[in-house]
C-alpha positions as CSV (number, residue, x, y, z in Angstrom):
1,M,-13.9,-30.8,22.7
2,G,-16.9,-28.7,23.4
3,A,-20.2,-29.2,21.7
4,R,-21.5,-26.5,19.4
5,T,-24.9,-25.1,20.2
6,A,-27.5,-24.5,17.6
7,D,-27.6,-20.7,18.4
8,A,-23.8,-20.1,17.9
9,P,-22.9,-19.0,14.4
10,S,-20.2,-21.1,12.7
11,S,-16.7,-19.5,12.4
12,R,-16.9,-19.9,8.6
13,W,-20.1,-17.6,8.5
14,V,-18.4,-15.0,10.8
15,N,-15.3,-14.9,8.6
16,F,-17.5,-14.5,5.5
17,M,-19.4,-11.6,7.0
18,N,-16.1,-10.0,8.2
19,Q,-14.7,-10.3,4.7
20,A,-17.8,-8.9,3.1
21,L,-17.6,-5.9,5.5
22,L,-13.9,-5.4,4.6
23,D,-14.7,-5.6,0.9
24,K,-17.4,-3.0,1.2
25,I,-15.1,-0.6,3.1
26,E,-12.2,-1.2,0.6
27,S,-14.4,-0.6,-2.5
28,D,-15.0,3.0,-1.4
29,Q,-11.2,3.6,-1.3
30,F,-10.4,2.4,-4.8
31,R,-9.3,4.8,-7.5
32,K,-12.1,6.0,-9.7
33,Q,-10.2,5.7,-13.0
34,P,-7.9,2.7,-12.9
35,A,-4.3,3.5,-13.9
36,S,-3.4,1.7,-17.1
37,F,0.3,1.3,-17.2
38,A,2.7,-1.7,-17.2
39,V,6.2,-2.5,-16.1
40,G,8.7,-0.9,-18.5
41,D,6.6,2.2,-19.1
42,T,8.0,5.6,-18.5
43,V,5.4,7.4,-16.3
44,R,4.9,10.8,-14.6
45,V,3.4,10.4,-11.1
46,H,1.7,13.5,-9.8
47,T,1.7,13.4,-6.0
48,K,0.2,15.8,-3.5
49,V,2.7,17.2,-1.1
50,V,1.5,19.0,2.0
51,E,3.9,21.6,3.5
52,G,2.4,23.3,6.5
53,D,-1.1,24.5,5.4
54,K,-0.2,24.6,1.7
55,E,-0.6,21.7,-0.7
56,R,1.1,21.4,-4.1
57,I,1.6,18.8,-6.8
58,Q,5.1,17.2,-7.3
59,I,5.9,15.2,-10.4
60,F,8.2,12.2,-10.3
61,T,9.2,10.9,-13.7
62,G,10.8,7.5,-14.3
63,V,10.6,3.9,-15.5
64,V,8.2,1.5,-13.7
65,I,10.4,-1.4,-12.6
66,G,7.8,-3.4,-10.7
67,R,4.3,-3.8,-9.5
68,R,3.2,-5.9,-6.5
69,G,0.2,-6.6,-4.4
70,H,-3.4,-6.7,-5.3
71,G,-6.6,-4.9,-4.5
72,L,-6.1,-1.9,-2.2
73,N,-2.6,-2.9,-1.3
74,E,-1.2,-2.7,-4.9
75,M,2.1,-0.8,-5.1
76,F,4.4,0.2,-8.0
77,T,8.0,1.2,-8.0
78,V,9.4,4.0,-10.2
79,R,13.1,4.5,-10.8
80,R,15.0,7.4,-12.3
81,I,18.5,8.7,-12.5
82,S,18.9,12.0,-10.7
83,Y,22.3,13.8,-10.8
84,G,24.0,10.5,-11.6
85,E,22.4,8.7,-8.7
86,G,19.6,6.1,-9.0
87,V,16.4,7.1,-7.1
88,E,13.5,4.7,-6.6
89,R,10.1,5.5,-5.1
90,V,7.3,3.1,-4.2
91,F,3.8,4.5,-4.6
92,P,0.6,2.9,-3.4
93,L,-1.7,2.7,-6.5
94,H,-4.9,3.7,-4.7
95,S,-3.5,6.3,-2.4
96,P,-5.3,9.7,-2.3
97,R,-1.9,11.3,-2.3
98,V,-1.3,10.0,-5.9
99,E,-3.2,12.5,-8.0
100,R,-2.7,10.8,-11.3
101,V,-0.3,8.6,-13.3
102,E,0.5,9.7,-16.9
103,V,2.2,7.3,-19.4
104,E,4.9,9.2,-21.3
105,R,6.3,6.2,-23.2
106,Q,5.3,2.6,-23.4
107,G,8.1,0.0,-23.0
108,R,8.2,-3.5,-24.1
109,T,9.6,-5.9,-21.5
110,R,9.9,-9.7,-21.2
111,R,9.8,-9.9,-17.4
112,A,7.7,-8.7,-14.5
113,K,10.5,-7.0,-12.5
114,L,13.2,-4.8,-14.0
115,T,15.6,-4.9,-11.1
116,Y,18.5,-5.4,-13.5
117,L,18.3,-1.7,-14.3
118,R,19.9,-1.0,-10.9
119,R,23.2,-2.4,-12.2
120,R,23.3,-0.4,-15.4
121,L,25.0,2.9,-15.8
122,G,24.3,5.9,-18.1
123,K,21.7,5.7,-20.8
124,G,21.4,1.9,-20.4
125,A,19.9,2.5,-16.9
126,T,16.9,4.2,-18.4
127,L,16.6,2.4,-21.7
128,V,13.7,0.0,-22.1
129,K,12.7,-1.0,-25.6
130,E,9.7,1.0,-26.9
131,K,6.6,-0.8,-28.0
132,E,6.5,-1.0,-31.7
133,G,3.7,-1.7,-34.1
134,R,3.7,-4.7,-36.3
135,G,7.0,-4.5,-38.0
136,L,8.7,-6.7,-40.6
137,S,10.1,-10.0,-39.4
138,G,13.5,-11.3,-40.6
139,T,12.0,-13.5,-43.4
140,E,9.7,-11.0,-45.0
141,T,11.0,-8.4,-47.4
142,A,9.8,-4.8,-47.8
143,P,7.6,-4.1,-50.8
144,E,9.7,-2.4,-53.5
145,S,9.0,1.1,-54.3
146,P,8.0,1.8,-57.9
147,A,10.8,3.0,-60.2
148,P,10.9,6.7,-60.8
149,V,9.2,8.0,-63.9
150,E,11.5,9.6,-66.4
151,G,10.4,12.4,-68.5
152,S,10.5,16.1,-68.8
């Protein structure tokens, strides 16, 4: 093994400086307004499409069936049924091509990936329970409405 000289920087310090440089470069690329949606939500993704020298916005609407990655590499998958065929698109969350992500409907799910929707047909393929407010549980009873007042 070779002896380390006092002038040579340690590999740990070099890796730290490289990572700090990468973090600085990545921080400029992040989306200004973070997208606030979750798996199970129905979203409208506005993407920029370049055709020749023209640029237009195309909207892809569907259910978010998964999110993966972290930081600049975060991706999300949107699925919809188009003419009876399932179509999935994977979008980078921080891409400059993704103009914005609108949440049409919030869904309530109990898992992180909704790949089981691929096996469903018809309305069941797009159906994810909607988030509900605090409802009544099975043990509670609804307050009774007052009796109608009789009189003329």
